[in-house]
MARPA-352715 format. One record per atom (N, C-alpha, C): residue in three letters; residue number from 0; z, y, x. Coordinates in steps of 0.1 Angstrom, whole numbers, plus 5000, padded with zeros to 4 digits. Example, Ala and Ser with C-alpha at 12.3 -4.5 7.8 and 13.67 -1.06 7.14 Angstrom:
# residues 2
atom nuba = ALA	loba = 0	w = 5078	v = 4943	u = 5132 .
atom nuba = ALA	loba = 0	w = 5078	v = 4955	u = 5123 .
atom nuba = ALA	loba = 0	w = 5078	v = 4967	u = 5132 .
atom nuba = SER	loba = 1	w = 5071	v = 4978	u = 5128 .
atom nuba = SER	loba = 1	w = 5071	v = 4989	u = 5137 .
atom nuba = SER	loba = 1	w = 5079	v = 5000	u = 5129 .
This chain:
# residues 107
atom nuba = MET	loba = 0	w = 4220	v = 4874	u = 1236 .
atom nuba = MET	loba = 0	w = 4217	v = 4877	u = 1249 .
atom nuba = MET	loba = 0	w = 4205	v = 4869	u = 1254 .
atom nuba = GLY	loba = 1	w = 4195	v = 4877	u = 1258 .
atom nuba = GLY	loba = 1	w = 4182	v = 4870	u = 1263 .
atom nuba = GLY	loba = 1	w = 4182	v = 4867	u = 1278 .
atom nuba = ASN	loba = 2	w = 4172	v = 4861	u = 1282 .
atom nuba = ASN	loba = 2	w = 4170	v = 4858	u = 1296 .
atom nuba = ASN	loba = 2	w = 4160	v = 4868	u = 1301 .
atom nuba = ARG	loba = 3	w = 4164	v = 4879	u = 1308 .
atom nuba = ARG	loba = 3	w = 4154	v = 4889	u = 1312 .
atom nuba = ARG	loba = 3	w = 4144	v = 4883	u = 1323 .
atom nuba = PRO	loba = 4	w = 4149	v = 4875	u = 1332 .
atom nuba = PRO	loba = 4	w = 4139	v = 4870	u = 1342 .
atom nuba = PRO	loba = 4	w = 4127	v = 4862	u = 1335 .
atom nuba = ALA	loba = 5	w = 4130	v = 4855	u = 1324 .
atom nuba = ALA	loba = 5	w = 4120	v = 4848	u = 1316 .
atom nuba = ALA	loba = 5	w = 4110	v = 4858	u = 1310 .
atom nuba = ALA	loba = 6	w = 4115	v = 4868	u = 1304 .
atom nuba = ALA	loba = 6	w = 4106	v = 4878	u = 1298 .
atom nuba = ALA	loba = 6	w = 4098	v = 4885	u = 1309 .
atom nuba = TRP	loba = 7	w = 4104	v = 4889	u = 1320 .
atom nuba = TRP	loba = 7	w = 4096	v = 4896	u = 1331 .
atom nuba = TRP	loba = 7	w = 4086	v = 4886	u = 1337 .
atom nuba = SER	loba = 8	w = 4090	v = 4873	u = 1337 .
atom nuba = SER	loba = 8	w = 4080	v = 4863	u = 1342 .
atom nuba = SER	loba = 8	w = 4067	v = 4863	u = 1334 .
atom nuba = VAL	loba = 9	w = 4069	v = 4863	u = 1321 .
atom nuba = VAL	loba = 9	w = 4057	v = 4864	u = 1312 .
atom nuba = VAL	loba = 9	w = 4049	v = 4876	u = 1314 .
atom nuba = VAL	loba = 10	w = 4056	v = 4888	u = 1315 .
atom nuba = VAL	loba = 10	w = 4049	v = 4900	u = 1317 .
atom nuba = VAL	loba = 10	w = 4041	v = 4900	u = 1330 .
atom nuba = LEU	loba = 11	w = 4048	v = 4896	u = 1341 .
atom nuba = LEU	loba = 11	w = 4041	v = 4895	u = 1354 .
atom nuba = LEU	loba = 11	w = 4030	v = 4885	u = 1354 .
atom nuba = GLY	loba = 12	w = 4032	v = 4874	u = 1347 .
atom nuba = GLY	loba = 12	w = 4021	v = 4864	u = 1346 .
atom nuba = GLY	loba = 12	w = 4009	v = 4869	u = 1339 .
atom nuba = VAL	loba = 13	w = 4011	v = 4876	u = 1328 .
atom nuba = VAL	loba = 13	w = 4000	v = 4882	u = 1321 .
atom nuba = VAL	loba = 13	w = 3993	v = 4892	u = 1330 .
atom nuba = LEU	loba = 14	w = 4000	v = 4900	u = 1337 .
atom nuba = LEU	loba = 14	w = 3995	v = 4910	u = 1346 .
atom nuba = LEU	loba = 14	w = 3986	v = 4903	u = 1357 .
atom nuba = ALA	loba = 15	w = 3992	v = 4892	u = 1362 .
atom nuba = ALA	loba = 15	w = 3985	v = 4885	u = 1373 .
atom nuba = ALA	loba = 15	w = 3972	v = 4879	u = 1368 .
atom nuba = THR	loba = 16	w = 3972	v = 4875	u = 1355 .
atom nuba = THR	loba = 16	w = 3960	v = 4868	u = 1349 .
atom nuba = THR	loba = 16	w = 3949	v = 4878	u = 1346 .
atom nuba = VAL	loba = 17	w = 3953	v = 4889	u = 1341 .
atom nuba = VAL	loba = 17	w = 3943	v = 4899	u = 1336 .
atom nuba = VAL	loba = 17	w = 3938	v = 4909	u = 1347 .
atom nuba = THR	loba = 18	w = 3945	v = 4910	u = 1358 .
atom nuba = THR	loba = 18	w = 3942	v = 4920	u = 1368 .
atom nuba = THR	loba = 18	w = 3927	v = 4919	u = 1373 .
atom nuba = LEU	loba = 19	w = 3923	v = 4908	u = 1377 .
atom nuba = LEU	loba = 19	w = 3910	v = 4906	u = 1383 .
atom nuba = LEU	loba = 19	w = 3899	v = 4907	u = 1372 .
atom nuba = PRO	loba = 20	w = 3900	v = 4901	u = 1361 .
atom nuba = PRO	loba = 20	w = 3890	v = 4903	u = 1351 .
atom nuba = PRO	loba = 20	w = 3888	v = 4917	u = 1346 .
atom nuba = VAL	loba = 21	w = 3899	v = 4924	u = 1345 .
atom nuba = VAL	loba = 21	w = 3898	v = 4938	u = 1341 .
atom nuba = VAL	loba = 21	w = 3892	v = 4946	u = 1352 .
atom nuba = ALA	loba = 22	w = 3895	v = 4943	u = 1365 .
atom nuba = ALA	loba = 22	w = 3889	v = 4950	u = 1376 .
atom nuba = ALA	loba = 22	w = 3874	v = 4948	u = 1376 .
atom nuba = VAL	loba = 23	w = 3869	v = 4936	u = 1374 .
atom nuba = VAL	loba = 23	w = 3855	v = 4932	u = 1373 .
atom nuba = VAL	loba = 23	w = 3848	v = 4940	u = 1362 .
atom nuba = VAL	loba = 24	w = 3854	v = 4940	u = 1350 .
atom nuba = VAL	loba = 24	w = 3848	v = 4947	u = 1339 .
atom nuba = VAL	loba = 24	w = 3848	v = 4962	u = 1341 .
atom nuba = ALA	loba = 25	w = 3858	v = 4967	u = 1348 .
atom nuba = ALA	loba = 25	w = 3858	v = 4981	u = 1351 .
atom nuba = ALA	loba = 25	w = 3847	v = 4985	u = 1360 .
atom nuba = THR	loba = 26	w = 3843	v = 4976	u = 1369 .
atom nuba = THR	loba = 26	w = 3832	v = 4979	u = 1378 .
atom nuba = THR	loba = 26	w = 3818	v = 4979	u = 1370 .
atom nuba = ARG	loba = 27	w = 3818	v = 4972	u = 1360 .
atom nuba = ARG	loba = 27	w = 3805	v = 4971	u = 1352 .
atom nuba = ARG	loba = 27	w = 3803	v = 4985	u = 1345 .
atom nuba = TYR	loba = 28	w = 3813	v = 4992	u = 1341 .
atom nuba = TYR	loba = 28	w = 3812	v = 5004	u = 1333 .
atom nuba = TYR	loba = 28	w = 3814	v = 5016	u = 1342 .
atom nuba = SER	loba = 29	w = 3814	v = 5015	u = 1355 .
atom nuba = SER	loba = 29	w = 3816	v = 5026	u = 1364 .
atom nuba = SER	loba = 29	w = 3803	v = 5027	u = 1372 .
atom nuba = SER	loba = 30	w = 3799	v = 5040	u = 1374 .
atom nuba = SER	loba = 30	w = 3787	v = 5042	u = 1382 .
atom nuba = SER	loba = 30	w = 3791	v = 5044	u = 1397 .
atom nuba = SER	loba = 31	w = 3803	v = 5046	u = 1400 .
atom nuba = SER	loba = 31	w = 3807	v = 5049	u = 1414 .
atom nuba = SER	loba = 31	w = 3814	v = 5037	u = 1421 .
atom nuba = TYR	loba = 32	w = 3816	v = 5026	u = 1413 .
atom nuba = TYR	loba = 32	w = 3822	v = 5014	u = 1419 .
atom nuba = TYR	loba = 32	w = 3813	v = 5002	u = 1418 .
atom nuba = GLU	loba = 33	w = 3813	v = 4994	u = 1428 .
atom nuba = GLU	loba = 33	w = 3805	v = 4982	u = 1428 .
atom nuba = GLU	loba = 33	w = 3814	v = 4970	u = 1426 .
atom nuba = LEU	loba = 34	w = 3808	v = 4958	u = 1423 .
atom nuba = LEU	loba = 34	w = 3816	v = 4946	u = 1421 .
atom nuba = LEU	loba = 34	w = 3825	v = 4943	u = 1433 .
atom nuba = LEU	loba = 35	w = 3821	v = 4945	u = 1445 .
atom nuba = LEU	loba = 35	w = 3829	v = 4943	u = 1456 .
atom nuba = LEU	loba = 35	w = 3842	v = 4951	u = 1456 .
atom nuba = HIS	loba = 36	w = 3842	v = 4962	u = 1450 .
atom nuba = HIS	loba = 36	w = 3854	v = 4970	u = 1449 .
atom nuba = HIS	loba = 36	w = 3865	v = 4964	u = 1441 .
atom nuba = ALA	loba = 37	w = 3861	v = 4955	u = 1432 .
atom nuba = ALA	loba = 37	w = 3871	v = 4948	u = 1424 .
atom nuba = ALA	loba = 37	w = 3880	v = 4939	u = 1433 .
atom nuba = GLY	loba = 38	w = 3876	v = 4937	u = 1445 .
atom nuba = GLY	loba = 38	w = 3884	v = 4929	u = 1455 .
atom nuba = GLY	loba = 38	w = 3897	v = 4936	u = 1458 .
atom nuba = PHE	loba = 39	w = 3898	v = 4949	u = 1456 .
atom nuba = PHE	loba = 39	w = 3910	v = 4956	u = 1459 .
atom nuba = PHE	loba = 39	w = 3921	v = 4953	u = 1450 .
atom nuba = ALA	loba = 40	w = 3918	v = 4946	u = 1439 .
atom nuba = ALA	loba = 40	w = 3928	v = 4941	u = 1429 .
atom nuba = ALA	loba = 40	w = 3934	v = 4928	u = 1433 .
atom nuba = ILE	loba = 41	w = 3929	v = 4921	u = 1443 .
atom nuba = ILE	loba = 41	w = 3934	v = 4908	u = 1447 .
atom nuba = ILE	loba = 41	w = 3949	v = 4909	u = 1451 .
atom nuba = PRO	loba = 42	w = 3953	v = 4918	u = 1459 .
atom nuba = PRO	loba = 42	w = 3968	v = 4919	u = 1463 .
atom nuba = PRO	loba = 42	w = 3977	v = 4921	u = 1451 .
atom nuba = VAL	loba = 43	w = 3972	v = 4929	u = 1441 .
atom nuba = VAL	loba = 43	w = 3980	v = 4931	u = 1429 .
atom nuba = VAL	loba = 43	w = 3982	v = 4918	u = 1422 .
atom nuba = ALA	loba = 44	w = 3971	v = 4910	u = 1420 .
atom nuba = ALA	loba = 44	w = 3972	v = 4897	u = 1413 .
atom nuba = ALA	loba = 44	w = 3981	v = 4888	u = 1421 .
atom nuba = VAL	loba = 45	w = 3980	v = 4888	u = 1434 .
atom nuba = VAL	loba = 45	w = 3989	v = 4879	u = 1442 .
atom nuba = VAL	loba = 45	w = 4003	v = 4882	u = 1440 .
atom nuba = ALA	loba = 46	w = 4006	v = 4895	u = 1442 .
atom nuba = ALA	loba = 46	w = 4020	v = 4900	u = 1440 .
atom nuba = ALA	loba = 46	w = 4026	v = 4897	u = 1426 .
atom nuba = ALA	loba = 47	w = 4018	v = 4899	u = 1416 .
atom nuba = ALA	loba = 47	w = 4023	v = 4897	u = 1402 .
atom nuba = ALA	loba = 47	w = 4024	v = 4882	u = 1400 .
atom nuba = GLY	loba = 48	w = 4015	v = 4874	u = 1405 .
atom nuba = GLY	loba = 48	w = 4016	v = 4859	u = 1404 .
atom nuba = GLY	loba = 48	w = 4028	v = 4853	u = 1411 .
atom nuba = ILE	loba = 49	w = 4031	v = 4858	u = 1423 .
atom nuba = ILE	loba = 49	w = 4042	v = 4853	u = 1430 .
atom nuba = ILE	loba = 49	w = 4055	v = 4857	u = 1423 .
atom nuba = GLY	loba = 50	w = 4055	v = 4870	u = 1418 .
atom nuba = GLY	loba = 50	w = 4067	v = 4875	u = 1411 .
atom nuba = GLY	loba = 50	w = 4069	v = 4867	u = 1398 .
atom nuba = ALA	loba = 51	w = 4059	v = 4863	u = 1391 .
atom nuba = ALA	loba = 51	w = 4060	v = 4855	u = 1379 .
atom nuba = ALA	loba = 51	w = 4066	v = 4841	u = 1382 .
atom nuba = VAL	loba = 52	w = 4061	v = 4835	u = 1392 .
atom nuba = VAL	loba = 52	w = 4066	v = 4822	u = 1395 .
atom nuba = VAL	loba = 52	w = 4080	v = 4822	u = 1400 .
atom nuba = VAL	loba = 53	w = 4084	v = 4832	u = 1408 .
atom nuba = VAL	loba = 53	w = 4098	v = 4833	u = 1413 .
atom nuba = VAL	loba = 53	w = 4107	v = 4836	u = 1401 .
atom nuba = LEU	loba = 54	w = 4103	v = 4845	u = 1392 .
atom nuba = LEU	loba = 54	w = 4112	v = 4849	u = 1381 .
atom nuba = LEU	loba = 54	w = 4113	v = 4837	u = 1371 .
atom nuba = ALA	loba = 55	w = 4102	v = 4829	u = 1370 .
atom nuba = ALA	loba = 55	w = 4103	v = 4817	u = 1361 .
atom nuba = ALA	loba = 55	w = 4113	v = 4807	u = 1366 .
atom nuba = ARG	loba = 56	w = 4113	v = 4806	u = 1380 .
atom nuba = ARG	loba = 56	w = 4122	v = 4797	u = 1386 .
atom nuba = ARG	loba = 56	w = 4137	v = 4802	u = 1383 .
atom nuba = LYS	loba = 57	w = 4139	v = 4815	u = 1385 .
atom nuba = LYS	loba = 57	w = 4152	v = 4821	u = 1383 .
atom nuba = LYS	loba = 57	w = 4156	v = 4819	u = 1368 .
atom nuba = ALA	loba = 58	w = 4147	v = 4821	u = 1359 .
atom nuba = ALA	loba = 58	w = 4150	v = 4819	u = 1345 .
atom nuba = ALA	loba = 58	w = 4153	v = 4805	u = 1341 .
atom nuba = ARG	loba = 59	w = 4147	v = 4795	u = 1347 .
atom nuba = ARG	loba = 59	w = 4150	v = 4781	u = 1345 .
atom nuba = ARG	loba = 59	w = 4164	v = 4779	u = 1350 .
atom nuba = ALA	loba = 60	w = 4168	v = 4785	u = 1361 .
atom nuba = ALA	loba = 60	w = 4182	v = 4783	u = 1367 .
atom nuba = ALA	loba = 60	w = 4192	v = 4789	u = 1357 .
atom nuba = VAL	loba = 61	w = 4189	v = 4800	u = 1352 .
atom nuba = VAL	loba = 61	w = 4198	v = 4807	u = 1342 .
atom nuba = VAL	loba = 61	w = 4199	v = 4798	u = 1330 .
atom nuba = ASP	loba = 62	w = 4188	v = 4792	u = 1325 .
atom nuba = ASP	loba = 62	w = 4188	v = 4784	u = 1313 .
atom nuba = ASP	loba = 62	w = 4196	v = 4771	u = 1316 .
atom nuba = ARG	loba = 63	w = 4195	v = 4765	u = 1328 .
atom nuba = ARG	loba = 63	w = 4203	v = 4754	u = 1331 .
atom nuba = ARG	loba = 63	w = 4218	v = 4757	u = 1332 .
atom nuba = ALA	loba = 64	w = 4221	v = 4769	u = 1338 .
atom nuba = ALA	loba = 64	w = 4235	v = 4773	u = 1339 .
atom nuba = ALA	loba = 64	w = 4242	v = 4776	u = 1326 .
atom nuba = THR	loba = 65	w = 4234	v = 4780	u = 1316 .
atom nuba = THR	loba = 65	w = 4240	v = 4782	u = 1303 .
atom nuba = THR	loba = 65	w = 4238	v = 4771	u = 1293 .
atom nuba = LEU	loba = 66	w = 4234	v = 4759	u = 1299 .
atom nuba = LEU	loba = 66	w = 4232	v = 4747	u = 1291 .
atom nuba = LEU	loba = 66	w = 4222	v = 4749	u = 1279 .
atom nuba = GLY	loba = 67	w = 4212	v = 4757	u = 1282 .
atom nuba = GLY	loba = 67	w = 4201	v = 4759	u = 1272 .
atom nuba = GLY	loba = 67	w = 4204	v = 4770	u = 1262 .
atom nuba = ARG	loba = 68	w = 4215	v = 4777	u = 1263 .
atom nuba = ARG	loba = 68	w = 4219	v = 4787	u = 1253 .
atom nuba = ARG	loba = 68	w = 4211	v = 4800	u = 1255 .
atom nuba = ALA	loba = 69	w = 4205	v = 4801	u = 1267 .
atom nuba = ALA	loba = 69	w = 4197	v = 4813	u = 1269 .
atom nuba = ALA	loba = 69	w = 4183	v = 4812	u = 1262 .
atom nuba = ALA	loba = 70	w = 4179	v = 4800	u = 1258 .
atom nuba = ALA	loba = 70	w = 4167	v = 4798	u = 1250 .
atom nuba = ALA	loba = 70	w = 4155	v = 4804	u = 1256 .
atom nuba = SER	loba = 71	w = 4153	v = 4802	u = 1269 .
atom nuba = SER	loba = 71	w = 4142	v = 4808	u = 1276 .
atom nuba = SER	loba = 71	w = 4133	v = 4798	u = 1283 .
atom nuba = GLY	loba = 72	w = 4134	v = 4785	u = 1279 .
atom nuba = GLY	loba = 72	w = 4126	v = 4775	u = 1286 .
atom nuba = GLY	loba = 72	w = 4111	v = 4777	u = 1284 .
atom nuba = LYS	loba = 73	w = 4107	v = 4780	u = 1271 .
atom nuba = LYS	loba = 73	w = 4093	v = 4781	u = 1268 .
atom nuba = LYS	loba = 73	w = 4087	v = 4794	u = 1275 .
atom nuba = ALA	loba = 74	w = 4095	v = 4805	u = 1275 .
atom nuba = ALA	loba = 74	w = 4090	v = 4817	u = 1281 .
atom nuba = ALA	loba = 74	w = 4089	v = 4815	u = 1296 .
atom nuba = ALA	loba = 75	w = 4099	v = 4808	u = 1302 .
atom nuba = ALA	loba = 75	w = 4098	v = 4806	u = 1317 .
atom nuba = ALA	loba = 75	w = 4086	v = 4797	u = 1320 .
atom nuba = THR	loba = 76	w = 4083	v = 4787	u = 1312 .
atom nuba = THR	loba = 76	w = 4071	v = 4779	u = 1314 .
atom nuba = THR	loba = 76	w = 4059	v = 4786	u = 1313 .
atom nuba = TRP	loba = 77	w = 4057	v = 4795	u = 1303 .
atom nuba = TRP	loba = 77	w = 4045	v = 4803	u = 1301 .
atom nuba = TRP	loba = 77	w = 4044	v = 4813	u = 1313 .
atom nuba = GLY	loba = 78	w = 4055	v = 4819	u = 1317 .
atom nuba = GLY	loba = 78	w = 4054	v = 4828	u = 1329 .
atom nuba = GLY	loba = 78	w = 4049	v = 4821	u = 1341 .
atom nuba = ARG	loba = 79	w = 4054	v = 4809	u = 1343 .
atom nuba = ARG	loba = 79	w = 4050	v = 4801	u = 1355 .
atom nuba = ARG	loba = 79	w = 4035	v = 4797	u = 1354 .
atom nuba = ILE	loba = 80	w = 4031	v = 4793	u = 1342 .
atom nuba = ILE	loba = 80	w = 4017	v = 4789	u = 1341 .
atom nuba = ILE	loba = 80	w = 4008	v = 4801	u = 1343 .
atom nuba = LEU	loba = 81	w = 4011	v = 4812	u = 1337 .
atom nuba = LEU	loba = 81	w = 4003	v = 4824	u = 1338 .
atom nuba = LEU	loba = 81	w = 4003	v = 4829	u = 1352 .
atom nuba = GLY	loba = 82	w = 4014	v = 4828	u = 1359 .
atom nuba = GLY	loba = 82	w = 4015	v = 4832	u = 1373 .
atom nuba = GLY	loba = 82	w = 4006	v = 4823	u = 1382 .
atom nuba = ILE	loba = 83	w = 4006	v = 4810	u = 1379 .
atom nuba = ILE	loba = 83	w = 3998	v = 4801	u = 1387 .
atom nuba = ILE	loba = 83	w = 3983	v = 4804	u = 1384 .
atom nuba = ILE	loba = 84	w = 3980	v = 4806	u = 1372 .
atom nuba = ILE	loba = 84	w = 3966	v = 4810	u = 1369 .
atom nuba = ILE	loba = 84	w = 3962	v = 4822	u = 1376 .
atom nuba = GLY	loba = 85	w = 3970	v = 4832	u = 1376 .
atom nuba = GLY	loba = 85	w = 3967	v = 4845	u = 1383 .
atom nuba = GLY	loba = 85	w = 3965	v = 4842	u = 1398 .
atom nuba = LEU	loba = 86	w = 3974	v = 4834	u = 1404 .
atom nuba = LEU	loba = 86	w = 3972	v = 4830	u = 1418 .
atom nuba = LEU	loba = 86	w = 3959	v = 4823	u = 1421 .
atom nuba = CYS	loba = 87	w = 3955	v = 4814	u = 1412 .
atom nuba = CYS	loba = 87	w = 3943	v = 4807	u = 1413 .
atom nuba = CYS	loba = 87	w = 3931	v = 4816	u = 1412 .
atom nuba = LEU	loba = 88	w = 3932	v = 4826	u = 1403 .
atom nuba = LEU	loba = 88	w = 3921	v = 4836	u = 1402 .
atom nuba = LEU	loba = 88	w = 3920	v = 4844	u = 1415 .
atom nuba = ALA	loba = 89	w = 3932	v = 4848	u = 1420 .
atom nuba = ALA	loba = 89	w = 3932	v = 4856	u = 1433 .
atom nuba = ALA	loba = 89	w = 3926	v = 4848	u = 1444 .
atom nuba = ALA	loba = 90	w = 3930	v = 4835	u = 1445 .
atom nuba = ALA	loba = 90	w = 3924	v = 4827	u = 1455 .
atom nuba = ALA	loba = 90	w = 3909	v = 4825	u = 1455 .
atom nuba = SER	loba = 91	w = 3904	v = 4823	u = 1443 .
atom nuba = SER	loba = 91	w = 3890	v = 4822	u = 1441 .
atom nuba = SER	loba = 91	w = 3883	v = 4835	u = 1444 .
atom nuba = ALA	loba = 92	w = 3889	v = 4846	u = 1441 .
atom nuba = ALA	loba = 92	w = 3883	v = 4860	u = 1444 .
atom nuba = ALA	loba = 92	w = 3883	v = 4862	u = 1459 .
atom nuba = THR	loba = 93	w = 3894	v = 4857	u = 1466 .
atom nuba = THR	loba = 93	w = 3894	v = 4859	u = 1480 .
atom nuba = THR	loba = 93	w = 3884	v = 4850	u = 1487 .
atom nuba = ILE	loba = 94	w = 3881	v = 4838	u = 1482 .
atom nuba = ILE	loba = 94	w = 3871	v = 4830	u = 1487 .
atom nuba = ILE	loba = 94	w = 3857	v = 4836	u = 1485 .
atom nuba = SER	loba = 95	w = 3855	v = 4842	u = 1473 .
atom nuba = SER	loba = 95	w = 3842	v = 4849	u = 1470 .
atom nuba = SER	loba = 95	w = 3840	v = 4860	u = 1479 .
atom nuba = VAL	loba = 96	w = 3850	v = 4869	u = 1482 .
atom nuba = VAL	loba = 96	w = 3848	v = 4880	u = 1490 .
atom nuba = VAL	loba = 96	w = 3846	v = 4876	u = 1505 .
atom nuba = ALA	loba = 97	w = 3853	v = 4865	u = 1509 .
atom nuba = ALA	loba = 97	w = 3851	v = 4860	u = 1523 .
atom nuba = ALA	loba = 97	w = 3837	v = 4854	u = 1524 .
atom nuba = VAL	loba = 98	w = 3832	v = 4847	u = 1515 .
atom nuba = VAL	loba = 98	w = 3818	v = 4842	u = 1516 .
atom nuba = VAL	loba = 98	w = 3808	v = 4853	u = 1516 .
atom nuba = TYR	loba = 99	w = 3810	v = 4863	u = 1508 .
atom nuba = TYR	loba = 99	w = 3801	v = 4875	u = 1508 .
atom nuba = TYR	loba = 99	w = 3801	v = 4882	u = 1521 .
atom nuba = GLY	loba = 100	w = 3813	v = 4883	u = 1527 .
atom nuba = GLY	loba = 100	w = 3814	v = 4889	u = 1541 .
atom nuba = GLY	loba = 100	w = 3807	v = 4881	u = 1551 .
atom nuba = VAL	loba = 101	w = 3808	v = 4868	u = 1551 .
atom nuba = VAL	loba = 101	w = 3801	v = 4859	u = 1560 .
atom nuba = VAL	loba = 101	w = 3786	v = 4860	u = 1558 .
atom nuba = LEU	loba = 102	w = 3781	v = 4860	u = 1546 .
atom nuba = LEU	loba = 102	w = 3767	v = 4861	u = 1543 .
atom nuba = LEU	loba = 102	w = 3761	v = 4874	u = 1547 .
atom nuba = THR	loba = 103	w = 3769	v = 4885	u = 1545 .
atom nuba = THR	loba = 103	w = 3763	v = 4898	u = 1549 .
atom nuba = THR	loba = 103	w = 3764	v = 4900	u = 1564 .
atom nuba = ALA	loba = 104	w = 3773	v = 4893	u = 1571 .
atom nuba = ALA	loba = 104	w = 3774	v = 4894	u = 1585 .
atom nuba = ALA	loba = 104	w = 3763	v = 4886	u = 1592 .
atom nuba = ALA	loba = 105	w = 3758	v = 4876	u = 1585 .
atom nuba = ALA	loba = 105	w = 3748	v = 4868	u = 1591 .
atom nuba = ALA	loba = 105	w = 3734	v = 4875	u = 1590 .
atom nuba = ASP	loba = 106	w = 3733	v = 4885	u = 1583 .
atom nuba = ASP	loba = 106	w = 3720	v = 4892	u = 1582 .
atom nuba = ASP	loba = 106	w = 3716	v = 4899	u = 1594 .
C-alpha cells in the first residue's frame, strides 16, 4: 500500500516547476504569442505549487501515522521541494510582469 498524497505531491511539484519554462519556450516557437503571454501560466504554477506543498504535508502526516510503513518520506520531501521551486518561479514571473507593467505605463 503506497501513499497516494506523496505521489501526487511529486506530480504536482513537477507540474509547478515546469509550467513556466514550458510556457516561455512555447512562446519562442509560436508566431501568434509573445513572451508576455507566458504570464497566463502563473496561476497554474501557483495552484500546482500550493497543491504539492499541501499534499506533501498530508503525506508526511500519513507516514507518521503509519510509523514509517508508508515509505513515502522521500517522495513527500521531493514533492515539497518541487512545489516550493514552482512557487518561487511563479513569484519571480509575477514580479517580472509587474515591473514590465510599471515600465510600460511610465511611457
